C-alpha positions as CSV (number, residue, x, y, z in Angstrom):
1,M,-59.6,102.8,230.4
2,A,-63.3,102.9,231.3
3,P,-62.9,106.3,232.8
4,L,-61.0,108.0,230.4
5,L,-63.8,106.6,228.2
6,L,-66.3,108.6,230.5
7,L,-64.3,111.7,230.8
8,L,-63.8,111.8,227.0
9,L,-67.8,111.7,226.6
10,W,-68.1,114.6,229.3
11,L,-66.0,116.6,226.3
12,L,-68.6,116.3,224.0
13,P,-71.9,117.9,225.3
14,A,-69.5,120.5,226.9
15,A,-68.6,121.7,223.6
16,A,-72.2,122.1,223.5
17,A,-72.2,123.9,226.9
18,F,-70.0,126.7,225.1
19,Y,-71.6,127.6,222.8
20,L,-74.7,127.7,225.2
21,C,-72.7,129.7,227.4
22,C,-72.0,132.5,224.7
23,V,-75.3,132.5,223.7
24,R,-76.7,132.6,227.3
25,R,-74.1,136.7,227.6
26,H,-77.1,137.6,225.2
27,T,-80.1,136.5,226.4
28,G,-79.5,136.6,230.1
29,S,-78.4,134.1,232.6
30,A,-79.6,130.6,231.9
31,G,-81.1,131.6,229.2
32,A,-84.5,132.3,230.6
33,T,-86.4,135.5,231.9
34,L,-85.8,136.8,235.5
35,R,-87.9,135.0,237.9
36,R,-88.7,138.0,240.1
37,R,-89.2,137.4,243.5
38,E,-91.0,139.4,246.6
39,P,-89.9,140.0,250.3
40,G,-92.2,138.2,251.9
41,R,-94.1,135.0,252.1
42,A,-96.5,135.2,248.6
43,E,-94.0,133.6,246.2
44,K,-91.9,130.9,248.3
45,R,-92.1,127.2,247.1
46,G,-92.3,124.3,249.0
47,Y,-89.8,121.8,248.8
48,S,-90.2,119.7,245.6
49,P,-88.2,116.3,245.2
50,P,-84.9,117.0,244.1
51,K,-83.5,116.7,240.9
52,E,-80.7,113.4,241.6
53,P,-76.8,115.2,241.1
54,W,-75.0,113.9,238.3
55,A,-71.9,113.5,237.9
56,P,-69.3,110.5,237.7
57,R,-67.6,109.1,240.3
58,L,-63.6,110.1,239.1
59,C,-60.6,108.3,240.7
60,G,-57.2,107.0,239.7
61,S,-56.2,108.1,235.7
62,G,-59.7,109.4,235.1
63,L,-59.3,111.8,238.3
64,R,-56.0,112.9,237.3
65,L,-57.4,114.0,233.8
66,F,-60.2,115.8,235.2
67,V,-57.8,117.5,237.4
68,H,-55.5,118.6,234.6
69,V,-58.3,119.2,232.2
70,A,-60.6,121.9,234.9
71,N,-57.3,123.5,235.6
72,T,-57.4,124.7,232.1
73,A,-58.9,127.6,229.9
74,F,-61.2,124.6,228.0
75,G,-62.2,123.1,231.8
76,Q,-63.1,126.5,233.1
77,I,-64.5,127.8,229.8
78,C,-66.6,124.9,228.8
79,L,-66.1,121.7,231.0
80,L,-67.2,123.2,234.9
81,P,-69.9,125.8,233.1
82,F,-71.4,122.4,231.8
83,L,-71.4,120.6,235.3
84,M,-72.1,123.5,237.3
85,R,-75.7,123.9,234.8
86,L,-76.0,119.9,235.0
87,N,-76.4,120.4,238.1
88,S,-78.1,123.4,238.8
89,F,-75.4,125.1,240.8
90,L,-76.3,128.3,238.2
91,L,-79.8,128.6,239.6
92,L,-80.1,131.3,241.5
93,R,-78.6,133.7,238.5
94,S,-82.2,133.1,237.0
95,L,-83.9,134.5,240.3
96,D,-84.5,138.1,241.3
97,I,-84.5,138.4,244.5
98,H,-84.7,141.3,246.6
99,E,-83.9,141.0,250.2
100,D,-81.2,142.7,251.2
101,P,-77.9,140.3,251.8
102,T,-77.1,138.7,254.8
103,F,-73.8,137.8,255.1
104,I,-72.9,136.1,258.2
105,P,-75.9,134.5,259.9
106,E,-76.1,136.2,263.3
107,V,-79.2,136.3,264.9
108,A,-80.0,138.5,268.2
109,A,-80.9,136.3,271.6
110,E,-84.8,136.6,272.6
111,G,-85.3,137.7,276.6
112,G,-83.0,138.3,279.1
113,E,-80.2,135.9,280.6
114,D,-82.3,132.8,282.9
115,K,-79.5,133.1,285.9
116,S,-81.4,130.7,288.3
117,E,-81.8,128.1,284.9
118,A,-78.0,128.6,284.7
119,K,-77.2,127.6,288.0
120,N,-79.5,124.5,287.9
121,T,-77.1,123.4,284.9
122,S,-74.6,121.0,287.4
123,N,-77.8,119.6,288.7
124,V,-78.8,119.1,285.2
125,I,-75.6,117.0,284.4
126,E,-75.9,115.3,287.5
127,Q,-79.3,113.8,286.8
128,L,-78.4,113.1,283.0
129,L,-75.3,111.0,284.7
130,D,-77.9,109.1,286.6
131,G,-80.0,108.3,284.3
132,R,-77.4,106.8,281.7
133,S,-76.7,103.9,285.0
134,D,-79.2,100.9,283.4
135,S,-77.7,101.9,279.5
136,T,-75.8,98.6,279.4
137,E,-79.4,96.1,279.8
138,N,-79.4,95.7,276.5
139,G,-75.6,94.2,276.0
140,F,-72.9,96.2,274.0
141,S,-72.8,100.3,275.3
142,F,-70.1,102.3,274.3
143,K,-68.1,103.3,277.3
144,G,-69.2,107.4,277.9
145,I,-68.6,110.1,280.4
146,K,-70.1,108.2,283.4
147,D,-68.1,105.1,282.9
148,Y,-64.8,107.2,283.0
149,L,-66.1,109.2,286.1
150,D,-67.4,106.1,288.1
151,C,-63.8,104.2,287.6
152,Y,-62.0,107.7,288.8
153,R,-64.6,108.6,291.9
154,S,-64.0,104.8,292.9
155,G,-60.6,103.9,292.7
156,K,-60.7,101.5,290.5
157,L,-58.7,103.1,287.9
158,T,-56.8,106.8,287.4
159,P,-56.5,108.4,284.3
160,A,-52.7,107.8,284.1
161,Q,-53.7,104.6,284.3
162,V,-56.5,104.9,281.5
163,A,-53.6,106.8,279.3
164,K,-51.5,104.2,279.2
165,N,-54.5,101.8,278.0
166,I,-54.4,104.8,275.7
167,I,-51.4,104.9,274.4
168,A,-51.0,101.1,274.4
169,T,-53.8,101.2,271.9
170,L,-53.1,103.8,269.8
171,E,-49.8,102.1,269.0
172,D,-52.0,99.5,267.6
173,C,-54.2,100.3,265.8
174,D,-52.1,102.1,263.2
175,K,-50.6,98.7,263.2
176,S,-53.6,96.6,262.6
177,T,-54.7,96.1,258.7
178,P,-56.3,98.0,257.8
179,P,-55.3,100.7,260.3
180,L,-57.4,103.0,261.8
181,R,-56.3,105.9,261.2
182,A,-58.4,107.3,263.3
183,I,-55.6,110.1,265.3
184,V,-53.3,111.1,263.4
185,Q,-50.9,113.0,265.8
186,W,-50.8,112.0,269.5
187,D,-47.6,112.2,272.2
188,Q,-47.1,110.0,274.9
189,E,-45.0,112.7,277.4
190,Q,-48.2,115.4,276.7
191,I,-50.6,112.8,277.2
192,M,-49.1,111.2,280.2
193,L,-48.6,114.8,282.1
194,M,-52.4,115.8,281.7
195,A,-53.2,112.2,282.9
196,E,-51.0,112.8,286.3
197,A,-52.1,116.0,286.7
198,S,-55.8,114.5,287.0
199,T,-54.8,111.8,289.1
200,A,-53.4,114.0,291.2
201,R,-56.9,116.0,291.2
202,Y,-58.9,113.4,291.9
203,R,-56.6,112.1,294.7
204,N,-56.8,115.3,296.7
205,Q,-60.4,115.3,295.3
206,C,-60.0,118.4,293.6
207,T,-61.7,118.0,290.1
208,L,-62.3,121.3,287.6
209,S,-64.9,119.4,286.4
210,Y,-66.9,116.4,284.8
211,L,-64.5,116.4,281.3
212,D,-61.5,116.2,284.2
213,G,-59.5,113.1,283.6
214,I,-61.6,112.6,280.6
215,P,-59.9,111.6,277.4
216,V,-60.9,113.7,274.2
217,C,-59.2,114.2,270.7
218,L,-59.6,117.5,268.4
219,K,-59.9,117.5,264.6
220,E,-56.6,118.7,262.9
221,E,-58.0,122.0,261.7
222,F,-57.9,123.1,265.7
223,K,-54.7,124.5,267.0
224,V,-53.2,122.2,270.0
225,V,-50.1,122.9,271.3
226,P,-47.9,120.8,270.6
227,Y,-49.3,119.5,267.3
228,H,-48.6,120.5,263.8
229,H,-51.9,122.6,262.2
230,R,-51.9,120.6,259.0
231,V,-55.8,121.1,258.5
232,G,-55.5,117.5,256.2
233,T,-52.6,118.8,254.3
234,V,-48.9,117.8,253.9
235,Y,-48.2,121.8,253.2
236,L,-49.5,123.3,256.5
237,G,-47.8,123.5,260.1
238,T,-44.7,123.3,259.5
239,E,-44.0,123.8,262.3
240,P,-45.6,122.2,266.2
241,E,-48.0,124.9,267.2
242,T,-47.2,127.2,269.9
243,E,-50.6,128.3,270.9
244,D,-54.0,126.2,271.7
245,A,-57.6,127.1,270.0
246,T,-59.8,128.6,272.2
247,V,-61.6,125.4,272.4
248,A,-58.2,123.3,273.1
249,K,-57.8,125.7,275.6
250,K,-61.2,125.3,277.8
251,L,-60.4,121.6,277.6
252,R,-57.3,121.7,279.2
253,E,-58.5,124.1,282.0
254,A,-61.5,121.8,282.7
255,G,-59.0,119.0,283.1
256,A,-59.7,117.1,280.1
257,V,-56.5,114.4,278.7
258,I,-56.1,115.4,275.0
259,I,-54.7,112.5,273.1
260,G,-54.0,113.9,270.3
261,V,-55.3,115.2,266.9
262,S,-57.8,113.5,264.4
263,N,-57.5,112.8,261.0
264,M,-59.7,115.0,258.5
265,H,-60.9,115.3,254.8
266,E,-58.4,117.7,253.5
267,L,-58.5,121.3,254.2
268,G,-62.8,120.5,254.3
269,T,-63.6,120.1,250.6
270,G,-65.4,116.6,251.1
271,T,-68.0,114.4,252.7
272,T,-66.3,111.2,253.1
273,G,-63.2,111.7,254.6
274,C,-61.0,110.4,251.6
275,N,-57.7,112.0,252.4
276,P,-54.4,109.4,250.7
277,N,-51.8,111.8,251.3
278,R,-48.7,110.7,253.1
279,Y,-49.6,112.1,256.9
280,H,-53.2,111.2,257.4
281,K,-54.6,107.9,255.1
282,I,-58.1,107.2,254.9
283,P,-59.5,106.3,258.5
284,R,-61.7,103.3,258.9
285,N,-65.0,103.1,259.3
286,P,-65.7,100.8,262.8
287,Y,-68.6,99.6,261.6
288,Q,-67.5,98.3,258.2
289,P,-63.6,99.0,258.2
290,N,-63.9,98.6,254.0
291,C,-66.6,101.8,254.1
292,F,-65.8,105.5,254.4
293,T,-66.1,107.9,257.9
294,G,-67.9,110.4,256.3
295,G,-65.9,113.8,256.4
296,S,-64.8,116.2,257.0
297,S,-64.7,115.5,260.9
298,S,-63.9,112.0,260.0
299,G,-60.9,110.8,262.7
300,S,-62.8,112.8,265.1
301,A,-66.1,110.1,264.7
302,A,-63.6,107.4,263.8
303,A,-62.4,107.9,267.2
304,V,-65.5,107.7,269.3
305,A,-66.6,105.2,267.8
306,A,-63.6,102.5,268.2
307,G,-63.7,104.0,271.9
308,L,-60.3,105.6,271.7
309,C,-62.1,108.5,273.8
310,P,-65.6,108.9,274.6
311,V,-65.9,112.5,273.2
312,A,-64.4,114.1,270.4
313,I,-64.4,118.0,268.6
314,G,-65.3,118.8,265.1
315,T,-66.1,121.5,262.8
316,D,-69.1,121.8,260.5
317,G,-69.4,123.7,257.3
318,G,-71.7,121.3,255.4
319,G,-72.4,118.6,258.1
320,S,-68.8,117.8,258.8
321,V,-69.8,116.9,262.2
322,R,-73.2,115.5,261.5
323,I,-72.2,113.5,258.6
324,P,-69.1,111.3,260.1
325,A,-71.2,111.0,263.3
326,S,-74.2,109.6,261.0
327,F,-72.1,106.9,259.6
328,C,-70.3,105.6,262.4
329,G,-72.7,105.4,264.7
330,V,-72.2,108.1,267.1
331,V,-74.0,111.7,268.6
332,G,-73.2,115.2,266.8
333,L,-74.0,118.3,267.7
334,K,-73.3,121.2,265.8
335,G,-74.2,124.5,267.9
336,T,-76.2,127.9,266.8
337,F,-73.7,129.9,264.6
338,G,-71.2,131.2,266.9
339,R,-72.1,129.4,269.9
340,I,-68.9,127.8,270.6
341,S,-65.8,130.2,269.6
342,A,-63.6,128.6,266.6
343,H,-60.9,130.8,267.3
344,G,-57.6,128.7,266.3
345,C,-59.5,127.2,263.5
346,L,-58.4,127.5,260.2
347,P,-61.0,130.3,258.5
348,L,-62.0,128.2,256.1
349,S,-65.5,129.3,255.5
350,Y,-66.5,132.1,257.6
351,S,-70.0,132.5,257.7
352,T,-71.5,128.6,257.6
353,V,-68.8,127.4,259.9
354,S,-69.9,125.8,263.8
355,V,-68.5,123.9,266.2
356,G,-69.4,120.7,267.8
357,P,-69.2,117.8,269.8
358,I,-69.2,113.9,268.7
359,C,-69.9,112.1,271.5
360,T,-71.0,108.4,272.5
361,S,-74.3,109.5,273.8
362,V,-76.3,112.9,274.1
363,T,-75.8,113.0,277.8
364,D,-71.8,113.2,276.8
365,A,-72.7,115.8,274.2
366,A,-75.1,117.5,276.7
367,I,-72.1,117.9,279.3
368,V,-69.5,119.2,276.5
369,Y,-72.3,121.3,275.0
370,S,-72.4,123.4,278.8
371,L,-68.9,123.6,278.8
372,L,-67.9,125.3,275.6
373,A,-71.0,127.3,274.8
374,E,-70.1,131.0,276.0
375,P,-68.9,134.1,274.2
376,D,-65.0,134.3,273.3
377,P,-63.5,137.9,273.4
378,L,-61.1,136.3,270.4
379,Y,-64.1,135.2,267.9
380,P,-66.0,138.2,266.8
381,Y,-69.3,136.0,266.2
382,G,-71.6,134.6,269.1
383,L,-70.4,137.3,272.0
384,K,-74.6,138.5,272.4
385,Q,-75.3,134.9,272.6
386,P,-77.9,133.9,275.8
387,K,-76.5,131.7,278.4
388,A,-76.4,128.1,277.7
389,T,-78.3,126.1,279.6
390,L,-79.9,122.8,279.9
391,S,-83.7,123.9,280.5
392,D,-86.3,120.9,280.5
393,V,-84.0,118.4,279.2
394,C,-84.5,115.8,281.5
395,A,-88.3,116.4,281.4
396,P,-89.8,112.6,281.5
397,D,-92.1,113.3,278.6
398,L,-92.3,115.4,275.4
399,K,-95.7,116.7,276.1
400,G,-96.1,120.5,274.7
401,L,-93.6,120.0,272.1
402,K,-94.7,120.4,268.4
403,L,-92.2,118.5,266.0
404,G,-92.4,119.8,262.5
405,V,-91.8,117.6,259.2
406,D,-91.8,118.4,255.4
407,W,-93.0,115.0,254.9
408,T,-91.9,115.3,250.7
409,Y,-88.1,116.5,252.2
410,F,-88.3,113.7,254.7
411,K,-88.6,111.1,252.5
412,A,-85.9,112.0,250.0
413,C,-83.7,109.0,250.9
414,D,-82.8,105.6,250.4
415,A,-85.9,103.3,251.4
416,E,-84.3,101.8,254.5
417,V,-83.3,105.1,256.0
418,V,-86.9,106.4,255.5
419,S,-88.1,103.4,257.3
420,T,-86.2,103.5,259.9
421,C,-86.7,107.2,260.5
422,E,-90.4,107.3,260.2
423,K,-90.5,105.2,263.1
424,A,-88.5,107.4,265.0
425,V,-90.9,110.1,264.3
426,W,-94.1,107.8,265.6
427,H,-91.9,106.8,268.8
428,L,-91.4,110.8,269.6
429,Q,-95.0,111.1,269.0
430,S,-95.6,108.2,271.4
431,L,-94.2,110.2,274.3
432,G,-96.3,113.0,274.3
433,A,-94.7,115.1,271.3
434,C,-97.0,116.9,268.7
435,V,-96.1,115.9,264.8
436,V,-96.9,118.7,262.6
437,E,-96.5,118.9,259.3
438,V,-94.6,122.0,257.5
439,S,-93.5,122.8,254.3
440,L,-89.4,123.8,254.3
441,P,-89.8,126.0,251.1
442,E,-87.3,126.9,248.6
443,M,-84.6,124.1,249.6
444,E,-83.4,123.9,246.2
445,E,-82.2,127.2,246.5
446,V,-81.0,126.8,250.0
447,R,-78.8,123.8,248.5
448,V,-77.3,125.9,245.6
449,A,-76.6,129.2,247.9
450,H,-74.9,127.2,250.6
451,A,-72.7,125.8,248.1
452,T,-71.9,129.4,246.6
453,C,-71.3,130.9,250.1
454,I,-69.0,128.2,251.4
455,L,-67.3,127.3,248.2
456,S,-66.8,131.3,247.3
457,E,-64.8,131.7,250.8
458,M,-63.0,128.7,250.7
459,R,-61.5,129.5,247.3
460,D,-61.1,133.2,248.6
461,F,-59.4,132.1,251.6
462,L,-57.0,129.5,249.8
463,Q,-56.8,131.1,246.9
464,P,-52.6,131.8,247.5
465,D,-52.1,127.9,248.8
466,F,-54.0,127.2,245.5
467,N,-51.2,129.0,243.8
468,K,-48.9,128.2,245.8
469,H,-49.5,124.5,246.8
470,F,-51.4,123.3,243.4
471,H,-49.4,119.9,243.4
472,E,-49.3,119.2,246.7
473,M,-52.8,119.3,247.3
474,N,-55.2,116.2,246.7
475,L,-56.7,115.4,243.0
476,E,-60.2,115.9,244.7
477,T,-59.1,119.4,246.8
478,R,-57.4,120.7,243.2
479,A,-60.8,119.6,241.2
480,T,-63.3,121.4,244.4
481,M,-61.1,124.4,244.0
482,A,-61.6,124.6,240.6
483,L,-65.2,124.3,240.5
484,A,-65.3,126.6,243.4
485,S,-63.7,129.8,240.7
486,Q,-67.0,129.4,238.8
487,F,-68.9,131.1,241.0
488,T,-68.5,135.2,240.8
489,A,-69.2,138.2,243.3
490,L,-72.8,138.5,241.7
491,D,-73.5,134.8,242.7
492,Y,-72.4,135.3,246.3
493,I,-74.2,138.5,246.8
494,K,-77.2,136.6,245.5
495,A,-77.0,133.4,247.9
496,N,-76.3,135.9,250.5
497,R,-80.0,137.6,249.7
498,Q,-81.2,134.2,249.5
499,R,-80.3,133.7,252.6
500,T,-82.3,136.3,254.4
501,R,-85.2,134.8,252.6
502,S,-84.3,131.4,254.4
503,M,-83.8,132.9,257.8
504,A,-87.1,134.4,257.8
505,F,-89.1,131.6,256.6
506,L,-87.5,129.5,259.6
507,R,-88.7,132.6,261.7
508,E,-92.2,131.8,260.7
509,I,-91.8,128.1,260.8
510,F,-90.6,128.0,264.8
511,A,-93.5,130.2,265.4
512,M,-95.4,127.3,264.8
513,V,-92.8,124.3,265.9
514,H,-90.4,123.6,268.4
515,C,-88.0,121.8,266.2
516,I,-87.7,119.7,262.5
517,L,-87.2,116.6,262.1
518,T,-85.4,114.5,258.9
519,P,-83.0,111.9,258.7
520,A,-79.3,112.8,259.1
521,V,-77.7,111.9,255.7
522,P,-79.9,110.2,253.3
523,S,-77.4,106.9,252.9
524,T,-75.6,104.9,254.4
525,A,-71.6,105.0,254.8
526,P,-69.7,104.2,251.3
527,R,-67.3,101.9,250.4
528,I,-63.5,102.7,249.9
529,C,-62.5,101.3,246.8
530,E,-58.9,100.3,246.7
531,S,-57.7,103.1,244.0
532,D,-59.2,105.4,246.7
533,L,-55.9,104.7,248.9
534,V,-53.8,105.9,246.4
535,T,-55.4,108.5,244.1
536,G,-58.6,109.6,246.4
537,S,-61.8,110.1,244.6
538,S,-64.1,113.0,243.4
539,D,-68.0,112.1,243.8
540,L,-70.0,115.3,243.6
541,S,-73.1,113.3,243.2
542,F,-72.3,111.8,246.4
543,T,-71.2,114.9,247.9
544,V,-74.8,116.9,247.1
545,R,-76.3,114.1,248.2
546,S,-74.6,113.1,251.7
547,M,-75.4,117.2,252.5
548,R,-79.1,117.3,251.6
549,F,-80.2,117.5,255.1
550,M,-77.2,119.2,256.9
551,Q,-77.0,122.3,254.7
552,L,-80.1,123.9,255.9
553,G,-78.6,124.3,259.7
554,N,-75.4,125.6,258.4
555,F,-76.4,128.1,255.9
556,T,-79.0,129.6,258.1
557,G,-77.0,129.5,261.5
558,I,-79.5,126.8,263.4
559,P,-78.7,124.3,265.5
560,G,-79.0,120.3,264.8
561,L,-78.0,117.4,266.7
562,V,-77.8,113.5,264.9
563,V,-78.7,110.6,267.0
564,P,-78.3,107.1,266.2
565,V,-81.8,105.3,265.7
566,G,-80.9,102.0,264.0
567,Y,-78.9,100.3,261.3
568,S,-79.1,99.3,257.7
569,A,-79.2,95.5,256.7
570,A,-75.7,95.8,255.9
571,G,-74.8,96.7,259.5
572,L,-74.2,100.5,258.6
573,P,-75.4,102.8,261.2
574,I,-78.5,105.1,260.4
575,N,-79.1,108.5,262.2
576,F,-81.7,111.0,262.8
577,Q,-81.3,115.0,263.0
578,V,-83.4,117.2,264.8
579,M,-82.8,121.0,264.2
580,A,-84.5,124.3,266.7
581,K,-84.2,127.7,266.6
582,W,-81.5,129.8,267.2
583,W,-80.0,129.2,270.7
584,D,-82.3,126.5,271.5
585,E,-79.7,123.1,271.9
586,A,-81.6,122.8,274.8
587,V,-84.8,121.2,273.2
588,L,-82.5,119.2,271.2
589,L,-81.0,117.7,273.9
590,R,-84.5,116.8,275.3
591,V,-85.3,115.5,272.1
592,G,-82.0,113.4,271.1
593,L,-82.5,111.6,275.0
594,K,-85.8,110.6,273.6
595,L,-84.9,109.6,270.3
596,E,-82.0,107.3,271.9
597,Q,-84.9,105.3,273.7
598,F,-85.9,104.1,270.4
599,R,-82.7,102.4,269.0
600,Y,-83.1,99.0,271.4
601,Q,-80.0,97.4,271.2
602,T,-76.7,99.2,270.3
603,K,-74.2,97.2,267.8
604,K,-70.7,97.0,268.8
605,P,-68.2,98.3,266.1
606,A,-66.2,95.6,264.7
607,I,-63.6,97.3,265.5
608,Y,-63.4,99.0,269.5
609,Y,-61.1,99.3,272.0
610,D,-62.4,99.1,275.6
611,I,-60.1,101.4,277.3
612,L,-61.8,100.7,280.7
613,A,-61.1,96.9,280.9
């Protein structure tokens, strides 16, 4: 009864909100005079500690009641506007922003292509792989690409033998208690066909790439033959897919062994990975199975952390690669907007989503990035990107790099996270980097504008599904889409005006520093409640908070890398984030390699399968 009583308490202030809504139609948005903002630097505000979002965590009968009310006239007119105002989602309505809107965060590449640097990529990868040779000296180490290549090149194991191990593991991990639920679709015959072809190439010494024979999985948001393109739902992908997404095609051409498609938060609408429907269920965090993996690329991160594969591919519209990578203690890279083709993904939010790898190490992320990052004629964004290189990634130190930190922003997280991440900053400084204090302006506006863009675009794309498949959607998805319906066309345009301002501020900041440093997520992975397994849950406060350090990258299109740097007292992973200017993923990888040295020991997850044993 407690959730029901809590929800009823909501309805009292909602009635007052209805009155205020009526009044504000006459007094102006938010009942205040518009604050005029001129273009340029004069009026930008630095970051101040955020007001923590508030909304009760709903599950079970409370969540059912909320979803029902939210999708009634009363909910749309009273309850949801109250919730929007309570969490400042209508902030932009009180601002008069003059900049022209930027609807797609594409940025022109600077300078010409460095062909000599591009040719050196293979040499850099060899150096990176050589540098992984001492990775086991401090105890446990995730098995990465180098470990697989060493087995194949030495003849200790073949890709076919590894594939048989993976198939046996996939059968085992979903029979365990609780089931891992990282890979939700796999096909033994398909896995063996790719592995046997790779085995033949190794035998004939004609391998295709560094990924030949390497097990990989792709988020269910990608089209992958012959699997169902369900995107975390029960109603999409009724027939097996007949055409690969560009990323899946490139991985096949590189000789990778696709072991299946991975679990995800339904339609990418959340950051926990909670997906209780019959096809998916809730994936478990390999470090603590009673905790969430993070989302929406939940199964991708769980698969890598559990040792099922060293590489997984996800998508990131609001931290959906970086949040699960952080909760599961592995590396996640969100490339510059348009850097890696998203052709063959469901276009849920076309202006915020980037594709990126989740890997066991920064080295592995660099290898996958160098393979996937290039223009795709089938994908309109990123066609004019510069050649992806690994320039200076192997530099012995960080001398010459300026790393920016907005300390007020940086410290807006749990004490354990702050403490660990502060030490990581001083570690980078000890390697020769210059740490520069910077001010990230208007981050509250960025939060609201990003939410406006991603939710408006998702609601637009999913409107036919919402009407036709409403009762087949998870309760949380229905609640999120109901909330998204509160944004107007004017809100969307205003949000994209803010995007113009924010991108301009970043150009100024990146003229002074090479990178911006933040924690990855303000907290560690949350616990799974028993009711989540049945009805799922909706926790707006957690969703907003978990994206705090993610949204700037998605909103403006800059790249971001998250790297494990430690653990909480409860043994849950803590990750650190590095962001750089558009197209400069190489500097992220350079800094990321040094961050890996900071964590003196890697803890073995509670669920881990050694495929090479």
